All heavy atoms as an XYZ file, in Angstrom:
884
protein
N       0.830     -1.188      0.000
C       0.000      0.000      0.000
C       0.874      1.251      0.000
O       0.603      2.186     -0.734
C      -0.918     -0.027      1.230
C      -1.811      1.175      1.315
S      -3.124      1.218      0.103
C      -4.415      0.451      0.966
N       1.928      1.241      0.803
C       2.813      2.405      0.862
C       3.567      2.592     -0.456
O       3.769      3.707     -0.923
C       3.794      2.268      2.021
C       4.640      3.502      2.202
C       5.554      3.398      3.389
C       6.375      4.668      3.491
N       7.299      4.655      4.578
N       3.983      1.471     -1.075
C       4.673      1.558     -2.361
C       3.774      2.140     -3.441
O       4.239      2.867     -4.310
C       5.177      0.180     -2.793
C       6.340     -0.282     -1.954
O       7.033      0.523     -1.343
N       6.540     -1.577     -1.900
N       2.487      1.843     -3.376
C       1.543      2.383     -4.345
C       1.441      3.896     -4.184
O       1.382      4.631     -5.173
C       0.182      1.731     -4.161
C      -0.827      2.144     -5.191
C      -2.127      1.396     -4.998
C      -3.126      1.833     -6.046
N      -4.405      1.159     -5.894
N       1.446      4.385     -2.952
C       1.368      5.821     -2.691
C       2.641      6.512     -3.165
O       2.574      7.597     -3.757
C       1.148      6.068     -1.192
C       0.919      7.494     -0.861
C      -0.379      7.972     -1.497
C      -0.644      9.396     -1.111
N      -1.630     10.016     -1.971
N       3.781      5.906     -2.951
C       5.048      6.479     -3.415
C       5.073      6.535     -4.934
O       5.510      7.523     -5.526
C       6.246      5.665     -2.855
C       7.549      6.079     -3.512
C       6.341      5.832     -1.355
N       4.575      5.494     -5.584
C       4.512      5.463     -7.040
C       3.568      6.542     -7.580
O       3.884      7.212     -8.559
C       4.085      4.085     -7.524
C       4.065      3.877     -9.025
C       5.463      4.066     -9.615
C       3.520      2.515     -9.365
N       2.432      6.733     -6.917
C       1.506      7.793     -7.320
C       2.145      9.172     -7.162
O       1.978     10.033     -8.028
C       0.218      7.725     -6.508
C      -0.674      6.571     -6.858
C      -1.879      6.480     -5.938
O      -1.899      7.042     -4.849
N      -2.886      5.741     -6.383
N       2.854      9.381     -6.059
C       3.552     10.651     -5.846
C       4.612     10.871     -6.917
O       4.760     11.979     -7.435
C       4.206     10.685     -4.463
C       3.192     10.792     -3.344
O       2.011     11.118     -3.623
O       3.578     10.553     -2.189
N       5.347      9.823     -7.249
C       6.397      9.937     -8.269
C       5.798     10.273     -9.627
O       6.328     11.130    -10.344
C       7.200      8.642     -8.343
N       4.704      9.647     -9.981
C       4.055      9.932    -11.263
C       3.528     11.361    -11.317
O       3.630     12.035    -12.339
C       2.920      8.937    -11.523
C       3.388      7.507    -11.704
S       4.622      7.310    -12.995
C       3.628      7.580    -14.428
N       3.002     11.836    -10.208
C       2.520     13.219    -10.136
C       3.687     14.196    -10.302
O       3.585     15.180    -11.034
C       1.797     13.443     -8.811
S       1.097     15.076     -8.637
N       4.796     13.912     -9.638
C       5.972     14.776     -9.758
C       6.548     14.745    -11.170
O       6.983     15.785    -11.690
C       7.040     14.368     -8.743
C       6.733     14.717     -7.294
C       7.774     14.106     -6.373
C       6.649     16.211     -7.093
N       6.557     13.578    -11.793
C       7.038     13.481    -13.174
C       6.163     14.342    -14.086
O       6.680     15.066    -14.942
C       7.054     12.007    -13.639
C       8.194     11.259    -12.965
C       7.172     11.914    -15.157
C       8.167      9.768    -13.182
N       4.865     14.303    -13.885
C       3.957     15.111    -14.702
C       4.185     16.599    -14.481
O       4.275     17.373    -15.442
C       2.509     14.744    -14.393
N       4.322     17.015    -13.233
C       4.502     18.439    -12.928
C       5.842     18.942    -13.447
O       5.910     19.960    -14.144
C       4.367     18.695    -11.409
C       4.802     20.100    -11.040
C       2.936     18.458    -10.963
N       6.920     18.250    -13.114
C       8.246     18.712    -13.539
C       8.446     18.547    -15.045
O       9.116     19.356    -15.680
C       9.358     17.996    -12.765
C       9.452     18.430    -11.328
C       9.480     17.495    -10.319
C       9.508     19.765    -10.980
C       9.570     17.877     -8.989
C       9.589     20.165     -9.663
C       9.620     19.216     -8.663
N       7.855     17.507    -15.623
C       7.930     17.350    -17.073
C       7.238     18.492    -17.794
O       7.756     19.034    -18.778
N       6.070     18.867    -17.300
C       5.370     20.014    -17.886
C       6.165     21.294    -17.693
O       6.266     22.119    -18.606
C       3.981     20.153    -17.257
N       6.750     21.441    -16.540
C       7.523     22.640    -16.230
C       8.766     22.756    -17.105
O       9.068     23.828    -17.642
C       7.927     22.619    -14.755
C       8.755     23.767    -14.237
C       7.927     25.042    -14.245
C       9.222     23.462    -12.824
N       9.478     21.670    -17.281
C      10.749     21.707    -18.013
C      10.577     21.626    -19.529
O      11.414     22.122    -20.266
C      11.664     20.566    -17.566
C      12.147     20.706    -16.149
C      12.498     19.586    -15.427
C      12.253     21.938    -15.534
C      12.960     19.692    -14.125
C      12.701     22.051    -14.241
C      13.053     20.928    -13.522
N       9.509     20.978    -20.006
C       9.401     20.722    -21.435
C       8.134     21.290    -22.077
O       8.204     21.887    -23.151
C       9.503     19.218    -21.706
C      10.800     18.676    -21.183
C      10.852     17.908    -20.026
C      11.992     18.975    -21.816
C      12.055     17.437    -19.527
C      13.196     18.517    -21.322
C      13.224     17.755    -20.178
O      14.413     17.306    -19.679
N       6.974     21.101    -21.469
C       5.727     21.527    -22.103
C       5.549     23.043    -22.095
O       5.181     23.626    -23.112
C       4.538     20.859    -21.425
N       5.803     23.695    -20.968
C       5.637     25.148    -20.917
C       6.535     25.892    -21.900
O       6.060     26.797    -22.590
C       5.853     25.662    -19.495
C       4.693     25.456    -18.535
C       5.054     25.938    -17.143
C       3.453     26.168    -19.021
N       7.818     25.555    -21.992
C       8.628     26.245    -23.001
C       8.161     25.977    -24.432
O       8.241     26.864    -25.281
C      10.039     25.686    -22.782
C      10.053     25.225    -21.382
C       8.658     24.748    -21.112
N       7.662     24.784    -24.709
C       7.156     24.495    -26.049
C       5.903     25.307    -26.363
O       5.752     25.840    -27.459
C       6.853     23.007    -26.202
C       8.051     22.095    -26.397
C       7.609     20.644    -26.370
C       8.756     22.415    -27.685
N       5.005     25.384    -25.402
C       3.777     26.154    -25.587
C       4.111     27.637    -25.766
O       3.544     28.321    -26.604
C       2.823     25.948    -24.399
C       2.287     24.521    -24.409
C       1.679     26.954    -24.433
C       1.539     24.142    -23.161
N       5.048     28.098    -24.974
C       5.459     29.498    -25.029
C       6.246     29.802    -26.303
O       6.370     30.948    -26.697
C       6.286     29.835    -23.791
C       6.572     31.300    -23.653
O       5.811     32.143    -24.111
N       7.675     31.611    -23.006
N       6.793     28.778    -26.925
C       7.599     28.974    -28.124
C       9.005     29.431    -27.828
O       9.736     29.855    -28.713
N       9.410     29.333    -26.577
C      10.720     29.850    -26.203
C      11.857     28.893    -26.529
O      13.013     29.262    -26.373
C      10.749     30.186    -24.714
O      10.539     29.032    -23.951
N      11.556     27.679    -26.975
C      12.635     26.778    -27.353
C      13.206     27.128    -28.719
O      14.193     26.556    -29.140
C      12.157     25.325    -27.341
C      11.917     24.724    -25.965
C      11.483     23.281    -26.083
C      13.135     24.825    -25.090
N      12.565     28.065    -29.420
C      13.089     28.501    -30.708
C      14.362     29.319    -30.551
O      15.200     29.343    -31.438
C      12.044     29.339    -31.458
C      10.832     28.511    -31.832
O      10.966     27.275    -31.919
O       9.764     29.099    -32.026
N      14.492     30.002    -29.438
C      15.683     30.823    -29.229
C      16.376     30.395    -27.943
O      15.743     29.946    -26.995
C      15.306     32.304    -29.131
O      14.622     32.548    -27.923
N      17.662     30.548    -27.923
C      18.444     30.182    -26.745
C      18.125     31.105    -25.575
O      18.171     30.700    -24.425
C      19.960     30.148    -27.074
C      20.721     29.288    -26.053
C      20.541     31.528    -27.155
C      20.489     27.836    -26.210
N      17.742     32.353    -25.857
C      17.366     33.281    -24.786
C      16.095     32.820    -24.086
O      15.964     32.971    -22.871
C      17.157     34.691    -25.346
C      18.451     35.314    -25.824
O      19.516     34.916    -25.318
O      18.382     36.200    -26.701
N      15.158     32.253    -24.839
C      13.938     31.739    -24.236
C      14.204     30.563    -23.319
O      13.600     30.444    -22.253
N      15.113     29.710    -23.707
C      15.486     28.569    -22.865
C      16.088     29.065    -21.560
O      15.713     28.620    -20.476
C      16.487     27.651    -23.596
C      15.809     26.988    -24.784
C      17.047     26.596    -22.652
C      16.758     26.257    -25.696
N      17.019     30.011    -21.655
C      17.656     30.519    -20.445
C      16.681     31.304    -19.576
O      16.816     31.330    -18.367
C      18.876     31.361    -20.787
C      19.996     30.534    -21.342
C      20.582     30.850    -22.552
C      20.456     29.423    -20.659
C      21.603     30.076    -23.068
C      21.471     28.641    -21.173
C      22.041     28.976    -22.370
O      23.041     28.205    -22.880
N      15.685     31.935    -20.206
C      14.666     32.623    -19.423
C      13.900     31.668    -18.526
O      13.655     31.946    -17.360
N      13.536     30.525    -19.084
C      12.849     29.525    -18.279
C      13.793     28.901    -17.257
O      13.420     28.687    -16.110
C      12.236     28.441    -19.167
C      10.799     28.672    -19.447
C      10.419     29.518    -20.471
C       9.830     28.078    -18.682
C       9.091     29.753    -20.736
C       8.493     28.301    -18.935
C       8.118     29.144    -19.960
N      15.014     28.611    -17.671
C      15.963     27.943    -16.780
C      16.337     28.836    -15.600
O      16.469     28.370    -14.476
C      17.231     27.522    -17.560
C      18.338     27.098    -16.632
C      16.901     26.397    -18.515
N      16.479     30.132    -15.843
C      16.960     31.023    -14.786
C      15.846     31.698    -13.996
O      16.076     32.084    -12.847
C      17.873     32.093    -15.381
C      19.168     31.528    -15.897
S      20.385     32.744    -16.373
C      19.562     33.668    -17.635
N      14.658     31.849    -14.563
C      13.620     32.609    -13.872
C      12.430     31.757    -13.432
O      12.092     31.712    -12.252
C      13.121     33.745    -14.775
C      14.167     34.766    -15.196
C      13.573     35.750    -16.181
C      14.697     35.500    -13.987
N      11.803     31.111    -14.366
C      10.553     30.411    -14.075
C      10.802     29.111    -13.319
O      10.178     28.851    -12.282
C       9.777     30.141    -15.390
C       8.530     29.335    -15.124
C       9.450     31.449    -16.085
N      11.696     28.295    -13.815
C      11.917     26.978    -13.217
C      12.381     27.010    -11.765
O      11.863     26.234    -10.964
C      12.885     26.166    -14.061
C      12.270     25.671    -15.346
O      11.077     25.810    -15.560
N      13.070     25.111    -16.214
N      13.346     27.848    -11.371
C      13.764     27.818     -9.964
C      12.636     28.138     -8.985
O      12.495     27.476     -7.958
C      14.868     28.873     -9.891
C      15.388     28.980    -11.265
C      14.212     28.726    -12.160
N      11.827     29.117     -9.318
C      10.712     29.467     -8.439
C       9.712     28.317     -8.375
O       9.237     27.945     -7.299
C      10.038     30.772     -8.925
C       8.767     31.054     -8.151
C      11.003     31.939     -8.822
N       9.409     27.739     -9.520
C       8.448     26.645     -9.564
C       8.984     25.391     -8.868
O       8.230     24.698     -8.178
C       8.080     26.337    -11.005
N      10.270     25.103     -9.031
C      10.866     23.934     -8.368
C      10.767     24.088     -6.852
O      10.370     23.154     -6.145
C      12.337     23.742     -8.809
C      13.086     22.826     -7.872
C      12.385     23.196    -10.224
N      11.109     25.258     -6.347
C      11.014     25.501     -4.905
C       9.564     25.376     -4.443
O       9.282     24.725     -3.439
C      11.572     26.884     -4.548
C      11.495     27.182     -3.078
C      12.456     26.693     -2.213
C      10.460     27.942     -2.564
C      12.383     26.952     -0.850
C      10.374     28.215     -1.215
C      11.339     27.723     -0.354
N       8.636     25.980     -5.181
C       7.227     25.970     -4.772
C       6.639     24.562     -4.784
O       5.965     24.158     -3.827
C       6.423     26.887     -5.684
N       6.892     23.799     -5.838
C       6.351     22.442     -5.927
C       6.946     21.561     -4.833
O       6.234     20.779     -4.192
C       6.614     21.839     -7.327
C       6.322     20.347     -7.353
C       5.790     22.559     -8.373
N       8.231     21.697     -4.572
C       8.868     20.901     -3.519
C       8.349     21.293     -2.145
O       8.172     20.434     -1.273
C      10.383     21.073     -3.570
O      10.873     20.610     -4.797
N       8.090     22.571     -1.955
C       7.542     23.034     -0.678
C       6.127     22.489     -0.482
O       5.782     22.017      0.606
C       7.550     24.562     -0.646
S       7.206     25.251      0.977
N       5.315     22.515     -1.516
C       3.961     21.967     -1.440
C       4.010     20.471     -1.159
O       3.238     19.951     -0.343
C       3.181     22.271     -2.735
C       2.899     23.770     -2.821
C       1.897     21.462     -2.818
C       2.404     24.224     -4.170
N       4.945     19.773     -1.811
C       5.106     18.341     -1.558
C       5.513     18.107     -0.100
O       4.997     17.198      0.552
C       6.155     17.755     -2.498
C       6.302     16.265     -2.380
C       5.494     15.419     -3.119
C       7.232     15.694     -1.525
C       5.605     14.041     -3.015
C       7.359     14.327     -1.409
C       6.548     13.508     -2.152
O       6.665     12.144     -2.039
N       6.425     18.925      0.419
C       6.850     18.789      1.810
C       5.732     19.074      2.794
O       5.633     18.432      3.843
N       4.875     20.037      2.476
C       3.743     20.347      3.353
C       2.759     19.181      3.377
O       2.263     18.794      4.438
C       3.036     21.642      2.905
C       3.931     22.854      3.179
C       1.697     21.812      3.614
C       3.431     24.148      2.566
N       2.485     18.614      2.221
C       1.476     17.568      2.160
C       1.997     16.192      2.573
O       1.240     15.391      3.112
C       0.876     17.489      0.754
O       1.862     17.109     -0.176
N       3.266     15.907      2.329
C       3.792     14.562      2.580
C       4.897     14.497      3.631
O       5.344     13.420      3.984
C       4.359     13.965      1.290
C       3.382     13.874      0.170
C       2.470     12.693      0.373
N       1.615     12.557     -0.792
C       0.310     12.656     -0.735
N      -0.299     12.864      0.401
N      -0.410     12.539     -1.823
N       5.389     15.632      4.088
C       6.546     15.621      4.970
C       7.818     15.600      4.130
O       7.769     15.617      2.898
N       8.960     15.576      4.783
C      10.225     15.634      4.052
C      10.488     14.326      3.319
O      10.323     13.244      3.859
C      11.392     15.919      4.997
C      12.699     16.027      4.291
C      13.018     17.163      3.582
C      13.602     14.986      4.305
C      14.217     17.273      2.906
C      14.807     15.078      3.642
C      15.111     16.229      2.945
N      10.893     14.475      2.067
C      11.266     13.328      1.257
C      12.313     13.771      0.244
O      12.276     14.898     -0.243
C      10.056     12.770      0.529
O      10.449     11.732     -0.348
N      13.230     12.900     -0.054
C      14.264     13.186     -1.047
C      13.720     12.970     -2.465
O      14.344     13.384     -3.438
C      15.517     12.330     -0.769
C      16.754     12.873     -1.467
C      15.290     10.904     -1.152
C      17.401     13.992     -0.772
N      12.537     12.366     -2.580
C      11.946     12.038     -3.878
C      11.831     13.235     -4.823
O      12.279     13.144     -5.967
C      10.585     11.371     -3.687
C       9.838     10.971     -4.951
C      10.596      9.891     -5.704
C       8.443     10.500     -4.621
N      11.271     14.380     -4.407
C      11.188     15.487     -5.366
C      12.553     16.003     -5.797
O      12.720     16.434     -6.940
C      10.388     16.567     -4.633
C      10.368     16.185     -3.220
C      10.615     14.719     -3.145
N      13.520     15.941     -4.923
C      14.866     16.423     -5.246
C      15.507     15.558     -6.330
O      16.105     16.079     -7.276
C      15.733     16.415     -3.992
S      14.962     17.217     -2.589
N      15.369     14.264     -6.202
C      15.925     13.344     -7.187
C      15.165     13.466     -8.509
O      15.767     13.444     -9.591
C      15.891     11.891     -6.653
C      16.281     10.900     -7.716
C      16.789     11.768     -5.438
N      13.850     13.641     -8.421
C      13.034     13.767     -9.631
C      13.431     15.008    -10.429
O      13.497     14.959    -11.652
C      11.543     13.832     -9.276
C      11.013     12.596     -8.601
S      11.158     11.124     -9.590
C       9.846     11.387    -10.723
N      13.674     16.105     -9.744
C      14.079     17.339    -10.436
C      15.376     17.116    -11.192
O      15.491     17.451    -12.373
C      14.241     18.506     -9.429
C      14.960     19.663    -10.047
C      12.889     18.947     -8.923
N      16.350     16.555    -10.522
C      17.647     16.326    -11.164
C      17.530     15.376    -12.349
O      18.088     15.623    -13.415
C      18.638     15.752    -10.150
O      18.824     16.663     -9.098
N      16.802     14.297    -12.170
C      16.674     13.305    -13.236
C      15.892     13.847    -14.437
O      16.247     13.576    -15.580
C      15.994     12.049    -12.692
N      14.866     14.628    -14.179
C      14.042     15.121    -15.280
C      14.664     16.304    -16.012
O      14.282     16.601    -17.138
C      12.649     15.492    -14.777
C      11.764     14.304    -14.470
C      10.475     14.746    -13.807
C      11.450     13.537    -15.731
N      15.613     16.987    -15.393
C      16.258     18.094    -16.078
C      17.451     17.639    -16.915
O      17.884     18.347    -17.816
C      16.697     19.174    -15.091
C      17.113     20.450    -15.754
C      16.168     21.259    -16.353
C      18.437     20.833    -15.803
C      16.535     22.434    -16.989
C      18.818     22.005    -16.430
C      17.858     22.806    -17.021
N      17.990     16.468    -16.652
C      19.161     15.979    -17.385
C      18.971     15.905    -18.901
O      19.897     16.260    -19.638
C      19.610     14.629    -16.841
C      20.410     14.699    -15.544
C      20.715     13.300    -15.043
C      21.677     15.499    -15.710
N      17.820     15.484    -19.432
C      17.671     15.502    -20.892
C      17.815     16.903    -21.495
O      18.286     17.040    -22.626
C      16.267     14.940    -21.126
C      16.016     14.087    -19.940
C      16.695     14.774    -18.808
N      17.433     17.924    -20.761
C      17.626     19.295    -21.238
C      19.103     19.583    -21.432
O      19.503     20.198    -22.420
C      17.024     20.304    -20.235
O      15.648     20.024    -20.071
C      17.202     21.724    -20.716
N      19.912     19.128    -20.500
C      21.356     19.354    -20.573
C      21.945     18.644    -21.786
O      22.765     19.210    -22.514
C      22.049     18.884    -19.279
C      23.554     18.971    -19.398
C      21.561     19.693    -18.083
N      21.521     17.423    -22.030
C      22.127     16.636    -23.099
C      21.603     16.958    -24.492
O      22.340     16.883    -25.464
C      21.953     15.140    -22.818
C      22.735     14.673    -21.634
C      22.093     14.102    -20.556
C      24.111     14.818    -21.582
C      22.810     13.678    -19.452
C      24.828     14.394    -20.491
C      24.184     13.826    -19.421
N      20.321     17.328    -24.598
C      19.725     17.463    -25.925
C      19.371     18.887    -26.338
O      19.300     19.171    -27.519
C      18.461     16.600    -26.025
C      18.734     15.145    -25.821
C      18.221     14.479    -24.730
C      19.532     14.443    -26.711
C      18.475     13.132    -24.533
C      19.799     13.099    -26.524
C      19.269     12.441    -25.433
N      19.127     19.781    -25.394
C      18.651     21.112    -25.756
C      19.707     22.178    -25.539
O      20.078     22.888    -26.458
C      17.353     21.455    -24.994
C      16.256     20.451    -25.359
C      16.904     22.876    -25.307
C      14.991     20.591    -24.553
N      20.181     22.315    -24.314
C      21.143     23.370    -23.989
C      22.264     22.770    -23.149
O      22.118     22.592    -21.947
C      20.455     24.506    -23.244
N      23.362     22.470    -23.795
C      24.453     21.747    -23.135
C      25.114     22.527    -22.006
O      25.661     21.951    -21.092
C      25.496     21.354    -24.161
C      24.944     20.393    -25.187
C      26.020     19.792    -26.019
C      25.515     18.917    -27.108
N      24.405     18.066    -26.877
N      25.054     23.834    -22.046
C      25.723     24.605    -20.997
C      24.787     24.949    -19.832
O      25.068     25.856    -19.072
C      26.353     25.866    -21.577
C      25.406     26.659    -22.430
O      24.286     26.235    -22.650
N      25.859     27.783    -22.906
N      23.710     24.210    -19.664
C      22.850     24.393    -18.499
C      23.083     23.314    -17.439
O      22.281     23.175    -16.524
C      21.359     24.381    -18.902
O      21.063     23.135    -19.519
C      21.017     25.534    -19.814
N      24.171     22.587    -17.532
C      24.452     21.497    -16.590
C      24.536     21.983    -15.149
O      24.229     21.255    -14.214
C      25.741     20.764    -16.964
C      26.946     21.645    -16.858
C      27.485     22.407    -17.853
C      27.738     21.875    -15.699
N      28.565     23.108    -17.384
C      28.748     22.801    -16.058
C      27.707     21.409    -14.393
C      29.691     23.254    -15.153
C      28.647     21.856    -13.491
C      29.633     22.768    -13.888
N      24.935     23.236    -14.952
C      25.070     23.770    -13.599
C      23.722     23.839    -12.874
O      23.665     23.804    -11.648
C      25.716     25.161    -13.651
C      26.007     25.833    -12.334
C      26.987     24.984    -11.530
C      26.577     27.207    -12.555
N      22.638     23.887    -13.637
C      21.325     23.996    -13.016
C      20.838     22.685    -12.409
O      19.925     22.695    -11.595
C      20.305     24.542    -14.012
C      20.511     26.011    -14.218
C      21.274     26.485    -15.274
C      19.989     26.925    -13.312
C      21.497     27.826    -15.443
C      20.212     28.273    -13.482
C      20.956     28.720    -14.545
O      21.183     30.053    -14.701
N      21.439     21.587    -12.748
C      21.045     20.309    -12.144
C      21.288     20.342    -10.632
O      20.357     20.102     -9.851
C      21.748     19.112    -12.826
C      21.466     17.820    -12.082
C      21.316     19.001    -14.276
N      22.495     20.688    -10.145
C      22.665     20.772     -8.686
C      21.934     21.968     -8.064
O      21.505     21.897     -6.912
C      24.174     20.885     -8.487
C      24.729     21.304     -9.785
C      23.784     20.826    -10.840
N      21.755     23.050     -8.836
C      21.013     24.196     -8.304
C      19.556     23.805     -8.073
O      18.985     24.096     -7.012
C      21.130     25.407     -9.249
C      22.550     25.973     -9.198
C      20.104     26.479     -8.892
C      22.824     27.052    -10.218
N      18.946     23.142     -9.043
C      17.563     22.693     -8.874
C      17.452     21.665     -7.755
O      16.479     21.644     -7.015
C      17.008     22.111    -10.167
C      16.727     23.121    -11.246
C      16.488     22.719    -12.542
C      16.692     24.482    -10.988
C      16.215     23.630    -13.547
C      16.438     25.401    -11.978
C      16.199     24.964    -13.252
O      15.927     25.869    -14.242
N      18.449     20.801     -7.639
C      18.449     19.824     -6.547
C      18.468     20.546     -5.203
O      17.701     20.210     -4.299
C      19.650     18.882     -6.669
C      19.699     17.846     -5.593
C      18.930     16.698     -5.683
C      20.515     18.011     -4.488
C      18.968     15.735     -4.688
C      20.560     17.060     -3.486
C      19.783     15.920     -3.588
N      19.328     21.539     -5.070
C      19.410     22.299     -3.819
C      18.134     23.073     -3.525
O      17.670     23.111     -2.379
N      17.560     23.703     -4.550
C      16.294     24.417     -4.354
C      15.174     23.460     -3.961
O      14.352     23.775     -3.087
C      15.903     25.160     -5.626
C      16.621     26.465     -5.902
C      16.300     26.970     -7.298
C      16.252     27.503     -4.866
N      15.153     22.307     -4.579
C      14.137     21.317     -4.253
C      14.329     20.783     -2.835
O      13.360     20.609     -2.097
C      14.189     20.173     -5.259
O      13.189     19.236     -4.976
N      15.558     20.550     -2.449
C      15.858     20.090     -1.096
C      15.439     21.142     -0.072
O      14.823     20.817      0.951
C      17.352     19.781     -0.981
C      17.830     19.017      0.226
C      17.237     17.621      0.219
C      19.342     18.938      0.218
N      15.739     22.399     -0.358
C      15.352     23.486      0.533
C      13.830     23.607      0.613
O      13.267     23.793      1.699
C      15.957     24.819      0.049
O      17.373     24.670     -0.061
C      15.629     25.949      0.990
N      13.161     23.517     -0.529
C      11.704     23.587     -0.538
C      11.059     22.438      0.210
O      10.104     22.633      0.966
N      11.568     21.232      0.007
C      11.020     20.062      0.702
C      11.215     20.182      2.212
O      10.316     19.858      2.994
C      11.658     18.781      0.180
N      12.369     20.691      2.635
C      12.629     20.852      4.071
C      11.765     21.957      4.654
O      11.244     21.827      5.760
C      14.114     21.121      4.324
C      14.462     21.135      5.782
C      14.455     19.956      6.505
C      14.769     22.315      6.427
C      14.761     19.964      7.856
C      15.074     22.332      7.771
C      15.068     21.150      8.493
N      11.595     23.051      3.913
C      10.725     24.134      4.369
C       9.287     23.635      4.506
O       8.612     23.933      5.498
C      10.778     25.318      3.387
O      12.132     25.755      3.262
C       9.901     26.468      3.849
N       8.833     22.880      3.527
C       7.499     22.290      3.600
C       7.364     21.337      4.768
O       6.323     21.296      5.440
N       8.412     20.581      5.043
C       8.405     19.672      6.191
C       8.270     20.447      7.490
O       7.514     20.054      8.382
C       9.683     18.832      6.206
C       9.917     18.110      7.495
C       9.140     17.019      7.844
C      10.915     18.520      8.359
C       9.360     16.351      9.030
C      11.142     17.859      9.544
C      10.364     16.766      9.889
N       8.989     21.562      7.609
C       8.891     22.366      8.829
C       7.480     22.923      9.003
O       6.953     22.956     10.115
C       9.908     23.498      8.805
C      11.375     23.078      8.903
C      12.273     24.299      8.799
C      11.638     22.322     10.194
N       6.860     23.347      7.920
C       5.482     23.834      7.990
C       4.539     22.684      8.316
O       3.631     22.831      9.139
C       5.087     24.513      6.659
C       5.914     25.782      6.463
C       3.597     24.827      6.634
C       5.786     26.381      5.074
N       4.757     21.531      7.702
C       3.937     20.338      7.943
C       4.010     19.920      9.406
O       3.009     19.554     10.011
C       4.416     19.193      7.042
C       3.778     17.879      7.311
N       2.493     17.592      6.911
C       4.238     16.765      7.947
C       2.189     16.354      7.278
N       3.233     15.841      7.901
N       5.195     19.985      9.975
C       5.415     19.573     11.359
C       4.724     20.499     12.337
O       4.292     20.071     13.406
C       6.914     19.528     11.637
C       7.278     18.674     12.807
C       8.745     18.569     12.955
N       9.199     19.809     13.573
C      10.455     20.149     13.724
N      11.401     19.371     13.277
N      10.794     21.275     14.292
N       4.598     21.789     11.995
C       4.014     22.759     12.915
C       2.491     22.812     12.850
O       1.878     23.443     13.685
C       4.585     24.155     12.613
C       6.041     24.269     12.990
C       6.549     25.657     12.757
C       8.023     25.717     13.129
N       8.588     27.035     12.938
N       1.892     22.159     11.837
C       0.431     22.165     11.741
C      -0.146     21.378     12.914
O       0.333     20.298     13.233
C      -0.040     21.545     10.421
C       0.203     22.418      9.232
C      -0.580     22.012      8.011
C      -0.438     20.595      7.607
N      -0.976     20.307      6.269
N      -1.202     21.921     13.535
C      -1.826     21.168     14.643
C      -2.548     19.930     14.134
O      -3.098     19.938     13.032
C      -2.804     22.179     15.238
C      -3.082     23.152     14.161
C      -1.833     23.184     13.304
N      -2.515     18.921     14.928
C      -3.201     17.670     14.581
C      -4.701     17.849     14.750
O      -5.171     18.436     15.714
C      -2.732     16.521     15.499
C      -1.276     16.166     15.314
C      -1.021     15.515     13.975
O      -1.894     14.762     13.508
O       0.037     15.767     13.400
N      -5.464     17.366     13.791
C      -6.931     17.405     13.899
C      -7.389     16.193     14.685
O      -7.178     15.062     14.282
C      -7.566     17.390     12.502
C      -7.242     18.651     11.735
O      -7.046     19.707     12.340
N      -7.205     18.552     10.426
N      -8.038     16.453     15.802
C      -8.497     15.347     16.667
C      -9.997     15.328     16.731
O     -10.683     16.243     16.653
C      -7.919     15.484     18.069
C      -6.424     15.284     18.068
C      -5.905     15.339     19.472
C      -4.394     15.128     19.463
N      -3.835     15.099     20.756
């Protein structure tokens, strides 16, 4: 039962981060220019990675899962789209780790409903 919940969480994170890293830039048309790619990589994605990881931490407690998912899902961007964005893999990992921990702290402070 617990493995099923972890798998559901992983699939949800894959959908969110996949849309964030690949679908939004395609819809926006920013993959046509290198400036559009860097705009998403430097502005939109870091804020969204922190926010999604924080929401995950609030709802599920601290987990390394979103941090690993961010790193794994951004790697194809490094290899196939923009080779000089490799530095963002550890940056996104750190932002995700910080967001997950912040969410955990908020989750821990919520009063229990009795």
